[in-house]
Each structure stands twice: as structure tokens, then as C-alpha cells.
C-alpha positions in Angstrom: 3.6 8.9 3.1 1.2 9.7 5.7 -2.9 9.2 5.6 -5.2 11.5 7.3 -2.2 13.6 8.3 -3.3 16.2 10.7 -4.4 19.7 9.6 -3.2 22.4 12.6 -5.1 25.5 13.4 -4.1 28.2 15.5 -6.4 26.9 18.2 -7.7 23.0 16.7 -6.1 20.3 15.4 -8.1 18.2 11.9 -8.3 14.9 10.9 -10.2 13.4 8.4 -12.3 10.3 8.5 -12.1 8.4 5.0 -10.8 4.8 4.6 -7.6 4.6 3.2 -9.1 1.5 1.4 -11.3 3.4 -0.4 -8.4 5.9 -1.4 -6.6 3.0 -3.2 -4.1 3.4 -0.5 -3.1 7.1 -2.4 -0.2 7.3 0.7 1.1 3.9 -0.1 0.8 4.3 -4.0 2.0 7.6 -4.6 5.8 6.1 -2.5 6.1 4.3 -4.9 5.3 5.9 -8.3 8.8 7.7 -6.2 10.7 4.8 -6.6 13.4 4.4 -8.8 13.9 0.2 -10.1 17.5 0.0 -9.9 18.5 0.7 -7.0 17.4 0.3 -2.9 14.3 1.8 -2.0 13.6 2.6 1.8 10.7 3.8 3.5 11.6 6.3 6.4 8.3 7.4 7.4 5.0 6.6 6.9 1.4 6.3 8.8 -2.5 6.2 9.0 -3.0 8.5 11.8 -5.2 8.4 14.8 -7.7 10.1 15.2 -9.2 8.7 11.7 -11.4 5.6 13.0 -10.1 3.6 10.2 -6.5 3.2 11.0 -6.3 0.1 12.3 -6.1 -0.6 8.0 -2.3 0.3 8.2 -1.4 -3.3 9.7 -2.9 -5.2 6.9 -2.3 -2.6 4.2 1.0 -1.1 4.7 2.9 -4.6 5.3 0.8 -6.2 2.9 1.6 -3.4 -0.1 4.9 -3.4 0.9 5.9 -6.9 0.9 4.5 -7.2 -2.7 7.0 -4.2 -3.4 9.3 -5.8 -1.8 10.9 -2.9 -0.5 14.4 -3.1 2.3 12.9 -1.0 4.7 9.8 0.2 6.8 9.4 2.3 9.4 6.1 3.7 10.3 6.3 7.6 12.3 6.5 7.4 15.1 7.6 6.3 19.2 7.0 2.4 18.8 9.2 1.9 22.4 8.1 3.6 25.2 10.8 2.8 28.5 8.6 4.4 30.9 4.6 5.0 31.9 3.3 5.3 28.3 1.0 8.4 27.7 -2.5 8.9 26.0 -2.8 8.3 22.5 -1.4 11.2 19.7 -1.9 11.3 16.0 1.3 9.7 14.8 2.3 8.0 18.5 2.3 3.9 17.8 3.8 3.0 21.3 0.9 4.9 23.2 -2.2 3.2 21.3 -2.9 -0.4 21.3 -4.4 -0.8 18.0 -1.3 0.8 16.4 0.6 -0.7 18.1 -0.5 -4.3 17.4 -0.8 -3.0 13.9 2.9 -2.9 13.6 3.0 -6.5 14.9 1.3 -7.1 12.1 2.5 -5.3 9.2 5.9 -5.9 10.6 5.4 -10.3 10.8 4.2 -9.4 7.2 6.8 -7.4 5.6 9.9 -9.3 7.6 8.6 -12.9 7.1 7.4 -11.7 3.3 3.9 -13.8 4.5 2.8 -12.1 1.6 4.6 -13.4 -1.5 7.0 -10.3 -3.8 5.8 -9.7 -6.6 7.8 -11.2 -9.7 6.8 -9.0 -12.2 7.7 -5.4 -12.7 6.3 -2.5 -14.3 8.6 0.2 -15.7 7.5 4.0 -16.2 10.6 5.4 -18.3 10.8 8.9 -18.6 12.8 10.7 -20.8 14.2 14.3 -20.8 11.8 15.6 -22.9 9.2 14.5 -20.8 10.4 16.3 -17.6 10.1 19.5 -20.2 7.2 18.7 -21.7 4.4 16.6 -19.0 5.1 17.8 -15.6 6.5 20.6 -14.1 9.7 20.1 -12.2 8.0 21.8 -9.3 5.2 20.3 -8.2 4.0 17.2 -10.6 3.9 13.5 -9.5 3.1 10.7 -11.5 -0.2 10.0 -13.0 -2.1 8.5 -9.9 -4.0 5.9 -12.7 -0.7 4.3 -13.1 0.6 5.0 -9.6 -2.0 3.1 -9.1 -0.2 -0.5 -10.4 1.9 -0.1 -8.3 -1.6 -2.5 -6.3 -0.8 -5.2 -8.9 3.0 -5.5 -9.4 5.7 -4.3 -8.4 6.6 -0.6 -10.3 9.3 2.0 -9.9 10.6 4.2 -12.5 13.9 4.3 -15.0 14.3 8.2 -15.9 16.9 7.6 -19.9 20.4 8.2 -19.8 20.7 7.8 -16.0 24.3 5.9 -15.0 23.1 3.0 -13.6 23.3 2.3 -10.2 26.6 0.0 -8.9 24.7 -1.6 -5.7 22.0 -2.4 -7.6 20.6 -6.0 -4.9 17.4 -6.8 -7.1 16.7 -7.5 -10.5 15.1 -4.7 -12.9 14.7 -6.2 -15.8 11.1 -5.2 -16.5 8.5 -7.5 -17.7 6.4 -4.3 -19.1 7.0 -0.7 -19.5 4.8 3.1 -20.1 5.6 6.2 -21.0 4.5 8.5 -18.7 1.0 10.1 -19.3 0.7 13.2 -17.6 1.1 14.4 -14.1 -1.2 14.2 -10.7 -0.7 17.8 -8.5 1.0 17.8 -5.8 -0.5 18.9 -2.5 2.2 20.5 -0.1 2.8 21.3 3.3 5.5 21.9 6.3 4.8 18.1 7.2 4.0 16.6 3.5 3.0 15.6 0.4 0.7 13.9 -2.0 -0.6 13.0 -4.8 -4.1 14.2 -5.8 -6.3 12.1 -8.2 -5.3 12.5 -11.7 -8.4 13.5 -13.6 -7.1 13.5 -16.9 -8.0 11.1 -19.8 -4.6 10.5 -21.4 -3.9 6.7 -20.0 -6.2 4.3 -19.7 -5.5 1.3 -16.8 -8.1 -1.0 -18.0 -6.8 -1.3 -21.7 -2.8 -1.5 -20.1 -4.3 -4.2 -18.1 -5.9 -6.3 -21.0 -2.4 -6.7 -21.8 -0.9 -7.7 -19.2 -3.3 -10.8 -19.2 -2.9 -11.2 -22.7 0.9 -11.4 -22.2 0.5 -14.7 -19.3 1.8 -11.5 -16.5 -1.9 -11.2 -15.2 -3.1 -14.8 -15.4 -6.5 -14.2 -17.3 -8.8 -14.9 -13.8 -7.2 -12.3 -11.6 -10.0 -9.5 -10.7 -8.0 -6.0 -11.4 -10.8 -3.4 -13.2 -9.1 -0.4 -12.1 -12.0 1.5 -13.5 -14.2 -0.2 -11.4 -12.0 0.3 -8.2 -10.8 -3.2 -7.8 -7.2 -4.2 -8.3 -5.8 -8.3 -7.4 -1.7 -8.2 -7.1 -0.2 -10.8 -9.9 0.5 -13.1 -7.0 -3.4 -13.3 -6.0 -2.7 -12.9 -2.4 -4.2 -9.0 -2.2 -7.4 -8.1 -3.4 -8.6 -3.8 -2.8 -12.4 -3.1 -4.2 -12.1 0.3 -3.0 -16.1 0.7 -4.2 -17.2 -2.7 -1.2 -14.5 -0.3 0.8 -12.6 -3.9 1.0 -9.5 -5.4 1.2 -8.5 -9.0 1.8 -5.2 -11.0 1.9 -5.4 -14.9 1.5 -1.6 -16.0 1.4 -0.6 -18.9 2.9 1.3 -18.1 6.1 -1.7 -14.8 6.8 -5.6 -14.5 5.9 -6.9 -11.2 6.3 -9.2 -8.7 6.4 -10.0 -4.9 6.2 -13.8 -4.9 5.9 -17.3 -3.3 7.0 -19.1 -4.0 9.5 -21.2 -7.1 8.5 -19.3 -8.1 5.4 -18.7 -12.3 5.6 -16.3 -13.3 3.7 -13.9 -16.7 3.6 -10.2 -15.9 3.9 -8.6 -18.8 2.9 -9.5 -21.1 5.6 -10.6 -18.3 8.5 -14.0 -18.1 7.8 -15.5 -13.9 8.9 -19.0 -14.8 9.8 -19.2 -10.5 10.9 -18.1 -7.7 12.8 -20.5 -5.6 14.4 -18.5 -2.8 13.4 -16.0 -2.2 10.7 -12.9 -4.1 11.6 -9.2 -5.4 10.7 -8.7 -8.9 10.7 -6.5 -11.5 10.7 -5.1 -14.6 10.6 -0.9 -15.3 10.9 1.3 -18.5 11.5 4.0 -17.8 13.8 5.8 -21.6 13.2 6.2 -20.2 8.7 3.8 -23.2 8.5 0.8 -22.7 6.5 -1.8 -21.3 8.6 -3.5 -25.5 7.9 -0.7 -26.6 9.4 0.8 -24.7 12.2 1.0 -25.1 15.6 1.1 -21.4 17.0 -1.5 -18.8 15.5 -2.3 -14.9 16.2 -5.4 -13.4 15.5 -5.3 -9.6 14.5 -8.8 -8.1 15.7 -8.3 -4.5 14.8 -10.6 -1.8 15.7 -10.5 1.8 16.3 -8.7 3.1 19.7 
């Protein structure tokens, strides 16, 4: 999964300049919508590419999202370590890009230590054989992005009716709630990647579904999720995204941080962000696994543009 993947012309290279937070982390949620709930899930290639001006967002976004989903592996693309002199930064090369290297440190910390707590809930999208024949085109349709966005709230995955179970399942697969497939999203495919485009239909009422999660106690009453307004809060209460404000925050005992626009004032648990003259990713993590308020070893991240 890629955000701002380069497009190559005959003599040039172009990279979009939007924010992954404003896009509701679509490069991450589209991968979540390919997960089969009863088997291990490994992300073996992801990147928020430079020269996109928001590429600092990756550290907090990918690390928090993959930890929330409780994935089994995350591997960014590419070249994290150089054995010789570091060359010039390029779209994908992590070892040559100081911001990408710092983002790797942050995302690795959030994921490997589970400083962001995995969701204890599972939203399961059940796919019947008839759905594959009537609702989607097997040659180029992804899960409805309005449904895939629920992975910003809870663990999310698919189960195919009649498919054999997985003998090496390692995680509980009992869903707290299930969904039926509601149409599909168009897929844009190139030689290098495929991306699910935002769904424009009206077959799925995400706000009503989230209200039902509150009603049945899967989400608490104070959960700020309002999909129609671009707001999503994890069921753990630790991860929050507002696409209209272009803001993502993490507030957990061992890590606090935000991807924020310039000038925003935020209280992130024990960390007060008084403002930044430029857009940035800011995070504070506890390296000794103690809560930040008791930690004797803290690491501060201030990520901007390379």
C-alpha cells in the first residue's frame, strides 16, 4: 500500500501533494479490507512517499494503525539500512531520508511494543458467493471504502462464506459484529500498485452503523466517531482522526503524538503542543515501557519535511 506513489512520464516523475490524514489513511484502510480474519496478516510493502510534503505523517499513522489492527508484521519499502555512504533522498529510499528514518523509529516503536493498544473488537465483513456474482466484479472491485474506513475504529477483516477454516489461526476470530457487503469501490491499478478509490454510492449508512455499535456497548457513548463528518476514534480511545481538520492524534500511556497543521494548539495527555510554525508530526514516547508520567527515558520526535 502506498500513499503519493510517483507517476512516471516519458521524462519526468510526479508525486501528489495531499495529506494521508485528509484522505482518511486510505492507503492503510484499503489494505485492512483485504485481511482474512482467521489467518495471519503481514504487510510486506508500504510507504508514504517523498517528495510528498506530508510524508512525515507515516510514522504515527502506520505504527498506530497497524498496532490497533494487531497485524503480524509491517515492512516499509525500502532500503532502511545503508552499509556505505548514504545517497540522496528518493521517493522510496528510507536510509537516505532523515525524516523517513525517524518515521521508521516511531512506527516501529508503536507497533513492536504495542504502545498503541490493539482493538479487542472485530468487525467482520461476511462475503457470500452470491455477492461475488451480483455485487462486485472479480476483475477490479475492492470493498466499499465507507465500510473499509471502519478499520479506523476497530479490528476489521473479511470472512468468505463456505471457505475452509485456517488450521494455524493464532488470534480470536469471533466477531463482535458482522456486516454484509454493500457494493464495491473502483480500483485504480498500475504496474506498481493498486488503490481503492473513494466510494460514491449510498448503499451503506456508516453513521447509523456506528450508532448501533454505541447502542450495543461495542463503542462507549463518548466515542467521537462520525463518518459523515470525517471523524474516527478507535474503540480503545487512543487513536483519533479528523479528516476535515487534517488532524490525527494518539494518546496512550506510553506514547502521545499528533500529525497536525501549523499553529494548532493541542493537549495530548501529559504533552502540550503549543504550536508549530510549519505542519509537523510530533510524538513523545517512553523507552522504558513505563507510562510517560513515570518514565525515566523519553524520546521526542519532531518530524517535518525533508
